[in-house]
C-alpha positions as CSV (number, residue, x, y, z in Angstrom):
1,M,17.1,20.7,23.6
2,N,15.7,18.0,21.2
3,V,15.4,14.7,22.9
4,H,14.5,11.6,20.9
5,T,11.7,9.6,22.4
6,A,10.6,6.1,21.4
7,P,7.8,6.1,18.8
8,Q,4.4,5.0,20.1
9,A,1.7,2.9,18.3
10,G,-0.1,5.1,15.9
11,D,2.7,7.5,15.4
12,S,3.6,8.4,11.8
13,V,6.9,7.5,10.3
14,A,9.0,10.2,8.6
15,S,10.3,9.7,5.1
16,R,13.9,10.0,6.3
17,D,13.2,7.0,8.5
18,Y,12.0,4.9,5.5
19,A,15.2,6.1,3.7
20,F,17.3,4.8,6.6
21,L,15.4,1.5,6.5
22,V,16.3,1.1,2.8
23,F,19.9,2.0,3.5
24,V,20.5,-0.5,6.3
25,T,18.6,-3.1,4.3
26,L,21.2,-2.5,1.5
27,L,23.9,-3.1,4.1
28,N,22.3,-6.3,5.1
29,V,22.1,-7.4,1.5
30,M,25.9,-6.8,1.3
31,N,26.3,-8.7,4.6
32,F,24.6,-11.8,3.2
33,V,26.1,-11.6,-0.2
34,D,29.5,-11.7,1.5
35,R,28.4,-14.5,3.8
36,Q,26.8,-16.6,1.1
37,L,29.4,-16.1,-1.6
38,L,31.4,-19.2,-0.6
39,A,28.3,-21.4,-0.8
40,S,27.3,-19.9,-4.1
41,F,30.7,-20.4,-5.6
42,A,31.0,-23.9,-4.1
43,N,31.3,-25.6,-7.5
44,F,34.1,-23.2,-8.4
45,I,36.0,-23.0,-5.1
46,V,35.9,-26.6,-3.9
47,P,37.7,-28.1,-6.9
48,D,40.0,-25.1,-7.3
49,L,41.3,-25.3,-3.7
50,G,40.9,-29.1,-3.4
51,L,38.5,-29.0,-0.4
52,S,36.7,-31.9,1.2
53,N,33.0,-31.6,2.2
54,T,34.1,-31.5,5.8
55,E,36.6,-28.6,5.1
56,F,33.9,-26.7,3.1
57,G,31.5,-27.2,6.0
58,W,34.0,-25.7,8.4
59,L,34.7,-22.7,6.1
60,T,31.0,-21.9,5.7
61,G,30.2,-23.0,9.3
62,F,32.1,-22.8,12.5
63,A,35.2,-21.1,11.1
64,F,33.0,-18.1,10.5
65,I,30.3,-18.7,13.2
66,L,32.7,-19.1,16.2
67,F,33.9,-15.5,15.8
68,Y,30.6,-14.1,14.6
69,S,28.7,-15.6,17.5
70,G,31.4,-15.0,20.0
71,M,31.6,-11.3,19.2
72,G,27.8,-11.0,18.7
73,L,27.0,-10.4,22.4
74,L,29.8,-7.9,22.8
75,A,28.7,-6.1,19.7
76,G,25.1,-6.0,20.9
77,S,26.1,-4.6,24.2
78,L,28.3,-2.0,22.5
79,A,25.3,-1.0,20.4
80,D,23.5,-0.3,23.6
81,L,26.3,1.9,24.8
82,V,28.1,3.7,22.0
83,H,27.5,5.8,18.8
84,R,25.8,3.1,16.6
85,P,26.4,4.5,13.1
86,R,30.2,4.7,13.7
87,L,30.2,1.2,15.2
88,V,28.4,-0.1,12.0
89,A,30.8,1.8,9.8
90,A,33.9,0.3,11.5
91,G,32.4,-3.2,11.3
92,L,31.6,-2.8,7.6
93,A,35.1,-1.5,6.8
94,L,36.6,-4.5,8.6
95,W,34.6,-7.2,7.0
96,S,34.9,-5.7,3.5
97,T,38.7,-5.6,3.8
98,L,38.7,-9.3,4.8
99,T,36.4,-10.2,2.0
100,A,38.9,-8.8,-0.5
101,A,41.6,-10.8,1.3
102,S,39.6,-14.0,0.9
103,G,40.0,-13.7,-2.9
104,A,43.8,-14.3,-2.5
105,A,43.4,-17.6,-0.7
106,R,45.4,-20.6,-2.0
107,G,44.1,-23.3,0.3
108,F,41.9,-24.2,3.3
109,L,44.0,-22.4,6.0
110,S,44.5,-19.2,4.0
111,L,40.8,-19.0,3.3
112,A,39.8,-20.0,6.9
113,A,41.7,-17.1,8.5
114,P,39.9,-14.1,6.8
115,R,36.6,-15.9,6.8
116,A,36.8,-16.4,10.5
117,L,37.7,-12.8,11.2
118,I,35.0,-11.5,8.9
119,G,32.6,-12.6,11.6
120,V,34.0,-10.0,13.9
121,G,33.0,-7.2,11.6
122,E,29.6,-8.6,10.5
123,S,28.5,-9.2,14.1
124,V,27.9,-5.4,14.7
125,L,25.5,-4.8,11.9
126,T,22.2,-6.3,12.9
127,P,22.0,-5.6,16.6
128,A,22.9,-1.9,16.0
129,S,20.6,-1.6,12.9
130,L,17.5,-3.2,14.6
131,S,18.1,-1.0,17.7
132,M,18.2,2.1,15.5
133,L,15.1,1.0,13.6
134,A,13.2,0.5,16.9
135,D,14.0,4.2,17.6
136,R,12.3,5.2,14.4
137,F,9.3,2.8,14.0
138,P,6.5,2.3,16.5
139,S,5.8,-1.2,17.9
140,N,2.9,-1.9,15.6
141,R,5.2,-1.3,12.6
142,L,8.2,-3.2,13.9
143,G,7.1,-6.4,12.1
144,F,7.2,-4.6,8.8
145,A,10.5,-2.8,9.6
146,S,12.2,-6.0,10.7
147,G,10.8,-8.0,7.8
148,F,11.9,-5.3,5.3
149,Y,15.4,-5.2,6.8
150,Y,15.6,-9.0,6.7
151,M,14.9,-8.9,3.0
152,G,18.6,-8.6,3.0
153,V,18.8,-12.4,3.6
154,P,17.0,-13.7,0.5
155,L,18.2,-10.8,-1.6
156,G,21.8,-11.4,-0.4
157,V,21.5,-15.1,-1.1
158,G,19.9,-14.5,-4.5
159,V,22.4,-11.8,-5.5
160,S,25.4,-14.0,-4.5
161,L,24.0,-16.8,-6.7
162,L,23.6,-14.4,-9.6
163,V,27.2,-13.1,-9.1
164,A,28.3,-16.8,-9.2
165,G,26.2,-17.5,-12.3
166,Y,26.9,-14.4,-14.3
167,L,30.2,-12.9,-13.2
168,G,31.9,-16.1,-12.0
169,P,32.5,-17.6,-15.5
170,A,33.6,-14.1,-16.8
171,L,35.7,-12.7,-14.0
172,G,36.6,-15.7,-11.8
173,W,35.6,-16.2,-8.2
174,R,38.6,-14.3,-6.9
175,N,37.9,-11.0,-8.7
176,C,34.3,-11.2,-7.4
177,F,35.6,-11.2,-3.9
178,Y,37.8,-8.2,-4.6
179,L,35.0,-6.2,-6.1
180,L,32.6,-7.0,-3.2
181,G,35.3,-5.8,-0.7
182,A,35.7,-2.5,-2.6
183,L,32.0,-1.8,-2.7
184,G,31.7,-2.5,1.1
185,L,34.4,0.1,1.9
186,L,32.6,2.8,-0.1
187,L,29.3,2.0,1.8
188,S,31.2,2.2,5.2
189,I,32.1,5.8,4.4
190,A,28.4,6.6,3.6
191,M,27.4,5.1,7.0
192,L,29.5,7.8,8.8
193,F,27.0,10.4,7.7
194,V,24.0,8.7,9.4
195,R,22.9,10.5,12.6
196,E,22.6,8.9,16.0
197,T,19.1,9.0,17.4
198,R,20.0,8.1,20.9
199,P,20.3,11.3,23.0
200,A,23.9,12.6,23.5
201,Q,23.4,12.7,27.3
202,K,22.6,9.0,27.3
203,L,25.8,8.3,25.4
204,R,27.9,10.4,27.9
205,E,26.4,8.5,30.8
206,T,27.2,5.1,29.4
207,H,30.8,6.0,28.5
208,S,31.6,6.5,32.1
209,G,30.8,2.9,33.0
210,D,31.1,0.6,30.0
211,T,32.6,-2.4,31.9
212,R,30.0,-2.3,34.5
213,S,27.2,-1.8,31.9
214,L,28.4,-4.8,29.8
215,A,28.1,-7.1,32.8
216,S,24.8,-5.5,33.8
217,N,23.4,-6.1,30.3
218,L,24.3,-9.8,30.4
219,R,22.6,-10.1,33.8
220,A,19.6,-8.3,32.5
221,L,19.5,-10.7,29.5
222,R,19.4,-13.7,31.8
223,T,16.6,-12.2,33.8
224,A,14.6,-11.4,30.6
225,L,14.8,-15.0,29.4
226,A,13.8,-16.3,32.8
227,R,10.8,-14.0,33.1
228,S,9.5,-14.4,29.5
229,P,9.0,-18.0,28.4
230,A,7.6,-16.7,25.1
231,L,10.9,-15.0,24.4
232,G,12.9,-18.2,25.0
233,L,10.5,-20.3,22.9
234,T,10.6,-17.9,20.0
235,I,14.4,-18.1,20.1
236,C,14.2,-21.9,20.1
237,G,11.9,-21.9,17.1
238,G,14.2,-19.7,15.1
239,V,17.2,-21.9,16.0
240,A,15.4,-25.1,14.9
241,T,14.5,-23.4,11.5
242,H,18.1,-22.7,10.9
243,F,19.2,-26.3,11.0
244,V,18.1,-26.8,7.4
245,L,19.2,-23.3,6.4
246,G,22.7,-24.2,7.5
247,A,22.7,-27.5,5.6
248,A,21.6,-25.6,2.5
249,A,25.2,-24.4,2.1
250,F,25.5,-27.7,0.2
251,D,22.6,-26.9,-2.1
252,Q,24.7,-26.0,-5.1
253,L,26.9,-29.1,-4.7
254,W,23.7,-31.2,-4.5
255,L,22.0,-29.5,-7.5
256,V,25.1,-30.1,-9.7
257,G,26.3,-33.4,-8.3
258,E,22.9,-35.2,-7.8
259,R,20.4,-33.4,-9.9
260,G,22.5,-32.9,-13.0
261,F,22.5,-29.1,-13.5
262,E,25.4,-27.1,-15.0
263,R,27.0,-25.0,-12.2
264,A,26.6,-21.5,-13.7
265,E,23.1,-22.2,-15.0
266,I,21.7,-23.4,-11.7
267,A,23.3,-20.6,-9.8
268,R,21.5,-18.1,-12.1
269,L,18.2,-20.0,-11.9
270,S,18.2,-20.5,-8.2
271,G,19.3,-16.8,-7.7
272,W,16.3,-15.5,-9.5
273,V,13.9,-17.9,-7.8
274,G,15.5,-17.0,-4.4
275,I,15.0,-13.3,-4.9
276,A,11.4,-13.7,-5.9
277,G,10.5,-16.2,-3.2
278,G,12.5,-14.5,-0.5
279,V,11.1,-11.0,-1.1
280,L,7.6,-12.4,-1.2
281,G,8.3,-14.3,2.1
282,N,9.7,-11.3,3.8
283,L,6.9,-9.0,2.9
284,A,4.3,-11.6,3.7
285,G,6.0,-12.4,7.0
286,G,6.4,-8.8,8.1
287,L,3.0,-7.4,7.0
288,G,1.1,-10.6,7.6
289,A,2.5,-11.1,11.2
290,D,1.6,-7.4,12.0
291,W,-1.9,-7.9,10.7
292,W,-2.3,-11.2,12.6
293,Q,-1.2,-9.7,15.9
294,R,-3.7,-6.8,15.4
295,R,-6.5,-9.0,14.4
296,T,-6.1,-11.9,16.8
297,G,-4.0,-10.5,19.7
298,S,-2.3,-13.9,19.9
299,G,1.3,-12.9,18.9
300,R,3.3,-13.3,15.8
301,P,4.8,-16.8,16.7
302,L,1.3,-18.3,16.0
303,F,1.3,-16.7,12.6
304,L,4.6,-18.6,12.0
305,F,3.2,-21.8,13.3
306,W,0.4,-21.9,10.7
307,T,2.7,-20.7,7.9
308,L,5.4,-23.2,8.5
309,L,2.9,-26.0,9.0
310,A,1.5,-25.3,5.6
311,L,4.9,-25.1,3.9
312,A,6.4,-28.2,5.6
313,P,5.2,-30.9,3.1
314,L,6.8,-29.0,0.1
315,G,10.2,-28.9,1.9
316,I,10.2,-32.7,2.1
317,V,8.8,-33.4,-1.4
318,Y,11.3,-31.0,-3.0
319,R,14.4,-33.0,-1.9
320,L,13.0,-36.2,-3.5
321,A,11.4,-34.9,-6.7
322,P,13.2,-35.1,-10.0
323,P,14.4,-31.8,-11.5
324,D,11.9,-31.9,-14.3
325,S,9.0,-32.1,-11.9
326,P,6.9,-29.0,-11.1
327,W,7.1,-30.1,-7.4
328,F,10.8,-29.6,-7.6
329,W,10.5,-25.9,-8.7
330,L,7.6,-25.3,-6.4
331,G,9.7,-26.7,-3.5
332,L,12.7,-24.6,-4.4
333,F,10.5,-21.5,-4.4
334,S,8.7,-22.3,-1.2
335,G,12.1,-22.9,0.6
336,F,13.0,-19.3,-0.1
337,V,9.6,-18.1,0.9
338,Q,10.1,-19.9,4.2
339,L,13.5,-18.3,4.6
340,G,12.0,-14.9,4.1
341,V,8.9,-15.3,6.2
342,L,10.8,-16.1,9.4
343,Y,12.7,-13.0,10.2
344,G,10.2,-10.2,10.5
345,P,7.9,-12.0,13.0
346,T,10.7,-13.4,15.1
347,F,12.9,-10.3,15.4
348,A,9.8,-8.1,16.0
349,T,8.7,-10.5,18.8
350,V,12.2,-10.6,20.3
351,Q,12.4,-6.8,20.4
352,E,8.8,-6.5,21.7
353,L,9.6,-8.9,24.6
354,A,13.0,-7.5,25.4
355,P,13.5,-4.6,27.9
356,A,14.1,-1.5,25.9
357,E,17.5,-0.7,27.6
358,I,19.0,-4.0,26.5
359,R,17.2,-4.5,23.2
360,A,20.3,-4.8,21.1
361,T,21.9,-7.2,23.6
362,V,18.8,-9.5,23.4
363,V,18.8,-9.3,19.6
364,A,22.6,-10.2,19.6
365,F,21.9,-13.2,21.8
366,Y,19.2,-14.3,19.4
367,I,21.6,-14.0,16.5
368,L,24.2,-15.9,18.4
369,A,21.8,-18.8,19.0
370,L,20.7,-18.8,15.3
371,N,24.2,-18.9,14.0
372,F,26.2,-20.9,16.6
373,V,23.5,-23.6,17.2
374,G,21.3,-23.5,14.2
375,L,23.6,-22.7,11.3
376,G,26.7,-24.1,13.0
377,V,25.1,-27.5,13.5
378,G,23.5,-27.5,10.0
379,I,26.6,-26.5,8.0
380,T,29.4,-28.2,9.9
381,G,27.3,-31.3,10.8
382,G,26.2,-31.5,7.2
383,G,29.7,-31.6,5.9
384,Y,30.7,-34.4,8.3
385,L,27.5,-36.3,7.4
386,V,28.0,-36.1,3.7
387,D,31.6,-37.4,3.9
388,A,30.4,-40.2,6.2
389,L,27.7,-41.3,3.8
390,I,30.1,-41.2,0.9
391,A,32.6,-43.3,2.9
392,H,29.9,-45.9,3.5
393,G,28.9,-45.9,-0.2
394,V,25.4,-44.4,0.3
395,A,23.8,-43.2,-3.0
396,E,22.9,-39.5,-3.1
397,P,24.6,-38.5,0.1
398,Y,23.7,-34.8,-0.3
399,T,20.0,-35.6,-0.8
400,W,19.8,-37.6,2.4
401,T,21.8,-35.1,4.4
402,L,19.6,-32.2,3.3
403,L,16.4,-34.2,3.8
404,G,17.5,-35.2,7.3
405,F,18.2,-31.6,8.4
406,G,14.9,-30.5,6.8
407,V,13.0,-33.0,9.0
408,L,15.0,-31.8,12.1
409,S,13.9,-28.2,11.4
410,L,10.3,-29.2,11.8
411,L,10.9,-28.9,15.5
412,S,10.4,-25.1,15.0
413,I,6.6,-25.7,14.5
414,P,5.8,-26.8,18.1
415,F,8.2,-24.2,19.5
416,F,6.3,-21.4,17.7
417,Y,3.0,-22.8,18.7
418,A,4.0,-22.8,22.4
419,A,5.4,-19.3,22.1
420,G,2.2,-18.0,20.6
421,R,0.1,-19.6,23.3
422,R,2.2,-18.1,26.0
423,M,1.8,-14.6,24.4
424,S,-2.0,-15.2,24.2
425,R,-2.1,-15.7,27.9
């Protein structure tokens, strides 16, 4: 009988495993195109539906994140227990159907309902995918595999902006949502043909005690966090980084309203810059963090400490620079690099420090923290802050909101330093 065993450091990776990595990365691109499409179409949707900044913050923030984060731990535990490709296929079909339904919205409530439930479907993708990648790639290649998979974030963000810039004026935002939903349904069918690498005997054993196993996974998660300070500090660093990533949902409104760009033009420009900077960041983060760990033995979080420390000044200058300044475009590019560089090192570290039997559960908890705390505070808090500054007559409310959350995100730097020092010991 063929029994799949975890790959060891130095093991070769089969071409079919690289093909699987490319496929799940494509699904992650779809995931983030869907998630980012509201923000990318902000200058189309906000006036069309008559939304306030607070309402827009809820739609791109907690309306989605509450369900996404709430289901995340359950999805992660299920990924440790059931047939993972079928679980991903079901989640993809669900969120794609709801994406198409979003295109029919006529106001805040009719858009909030499908956007909230989309989080249920999307919550299954990453815990299951990273768990399956850990079955296929040895630990010394996990930084690369995680970084490549998380190229889906900048690629998804960039593609969503290109959709808004190129297809938005031609087709309208509603038809773009319909097309994205149809494409997702086709990919969900393809996912059904992916094989499960977990041994069949292991699946049969877990099916007999799912309820007990779910509770046991959550207890094991608590124990893992208590026993590994480096794991908790890495999670805190990732959360802090996401404060500004959440507030960036208002970037397109800021670029048009306070920097004077035309809405379709800046969507196209920032889309291309986002793809270039994000891909560079993901490759540099994944490969660079693997090299750093091999060379220094001090852990990937210290690689992030030095990288984010070097990029921090550009993130501040960018928000204050005029749009014709080279510092503006360099800051825009470096922001996407920073977005990309984060995921490979942090997800590889989380998987490395998590017990193998609850790896997907720990990944799901990390995703919950990133979204519920980091993005939730950044997006929804940003909407309230913008409206409050407007009510008090503050000039450039988007600029000061985005700058404030950018400064808050600098808390990630000491968190990653402390995590790296713990791993060195």
